[in-house]
N, C-alpha and C positions, 0 to 999 in steps of 0.2 A: 710476593711470598712463596716458599716451596709448599706445595702439596702434597698431604701424605695418604695414598691408598690403604686404609687400615685391611683392607681384605687382603691384599698381597703382602704387606709389613710382614717379616718374619722375626722383626725385633732383634736383630742380629747386633746393632750396633755400630756397624761399618760406617755408617753415614754420620755418627757421633764423633769419631775419631778424627775425621777429615775436615768438620767444619770449623773455619778459621776464626768464626765470630762466636762459638758458643751457643749457638741458636738452637741446636736439636738436644734433645735430653730425652734418656728413658725413664718414664714415669712407671709406676708400678703393672699398669697392664697396657700401656701404649706408649709410643712415641709422640713427642710433642716437638713444636716448633714455636719459638717467641718472636718479639719484635725486632731482635737482632739481626733476625736473617738479612742479606745483602742480596740474595738472589744470585749468587756466584756460580751456583751449579755444581761446587765439587761434590757436594752429598749424592745428586743426581747421577754423577758418572759411577761414584762409588756401590750403589744401591746394587747387589746382586739379583733382585727379582724384579726390577722395575716398579718399585712401589712408591719411589719419587718422582716429580715432576714439576715443572715450572707452567702447566697448564692447569686448567680448572678441573674439577670432578666431573663435571659432564664429558669432557673429552678422554677422560680416564677409562670411563665406563665401556667405552669403545673398545678398548685393548683387552678386556677381560676375556678368558678363555671360551669357546664356544663348545656346545655338545660335543661329546664324543665317545667312542664305546672302546671298551677294554677287555682283553681276555680275562684277567682277575683284577679285582678291587678288593686291598687289604686294607681293613679298617684297624686303625692304630698304629703309631711309630713306635712301640716299645722292641725291647729285643726280638721277641718272637715276629711281630709283624714286620719288620725291617728285613730279619732274615728270610722270611717266606717271601717278601718281596725282591730280594735280592737272587734267592734260588730260582724264582719264577722268571725275572728277568733275564738271568744268565741261561736259562733254557730256551729263551727266544720269544716268549711271553710277552704281551703288551700290559704293562701292571702300572696301577694307580695306588699309591699308598698314601693314605687319609690320617692325620693327626687332628684332633680336637683341638689341642692348646697351640698356643702361638710359639712355644719353644719346646723342642724336642730333647727329652731327657730332664726336664724341669716340670712339677717339683719331683725330686727322686722317691720313688716309692718303696723300696727295700733296703734291707742292710748291706746290699751289694756284695755279697759273698757267693762264691761259687767255685765247683770242685775243679780240678784241673781238666781231666778226661773229659767233662761235661764241655767244658769251653772249646777243646780241640778239635770237636766234633763240627764248628762251625767257624771259628776263627783263630788264628795263632796269637797269643798275647803278645802285648805292647806295652813298653813301659809308658808311652803316651796315656794312656786308660789304666794301668794297674798301679793302685796305691800301693797295696802290700803284700807279700806272701804270706801263705798260712799253711802251718805244719799239723795244726790240732785244733780241735773245736770240740765244744760241750753245747746241748742243748738240754734245758730245765723246764719242767712243765708242772704245774700245779692244778691238781684236781681233787675237790672235795677235802681240802686241807691237807692232801698227800702230795709232797714233793718227789719228783724222780728226775734222774738225769742220767744223759747218755753221753760219752764221750768217744773221740775219735781221734786216733795219732796214727804218724806215721806216712800219712798221704800228702798231697799237697794240693794249694787250692790259693786263691786270690781274692783280695777285696778290691773292688772295681770303683773306679770313678764314675758313675752312672751317667752324669750330666755330659761328659766327653765320650764315653762307650756308646750310649746310644745314638748320638749323633754320627759316629763313625758309621754304625750300622747303617743307618739312614742313609748317609753319604755313598755308601758302596753300592745300596739298591740303586741311587741315583746315577752312578758311574756305568752301571748296567743298564741304563737307560730307561728305569722305572720313574714315573711323574710322581714327584712329592707335593704334597697340598699339607699346608698347617693351617690352623685355626678354620677346621673345615669338619662339619659331623653329619653322619649319616642320620638323614630324619626318617626313612621308610624303605622298605624293598620294593622291587619291582618282580612280579611273579607271572609266569606263565604254565598253564597246565599243571599247577600246585608245583612248579618248581622254582627255585630264584634264579633270577636273571641278571638282576643287578641292585641297583639302589638309588636313592635320591639324596643328594648331599645340599646341605646348606652353605653354599659360595655362589653368590649372586643368583640365586634357584637355577643352578646348573644341572641337570638329569644326567646320570651316569647309567650306561647300560652295556653290560657284558656280551661280548660276542656270542651268537649261537653257537650250539655245539654242533662240531662236523662229524 
């Protein structure tokens, strides 16, 4: 039966789509395999991160990443984190982008609205992740029983499909050679002479150290 490395698995569902026996399925927080598995290996070939194997867990552990140093470690693969990783990698730095959740962009954390000029500073709009255009907006606040509304018209903005948008930004960073790790949390910082030099992440107890300043 296929073995699933839960540390590497990004929960993308690619393996589920190719399984001829419907032996793989996405549960709420993990990927599972049932007794219908015939060890055909189709899912192993389809997995983009090498999380599936026909060997045991003890052998899989040997292939996990060893300790590495980076010029920059970015914690959180939201729009800000992924953009920072992209810019740094584009400038030639070695970059690690860490996301504690197993799926970048999920769950959505805001109302997905952004003003056009603010977006254009970082990326061109793409119909793939633009749900709709906005030409007016209103913000209403209530404080001590008093309601106030501010309205804006004549501009232009967008409502984004954050699930797609966030992933596109992370993919852009990866295309610039940034290393992306999901289901990975920073547990503490490494300091030297009262300066932060790196951090420890919860990923098979790997220690991440930034390169020293030159």
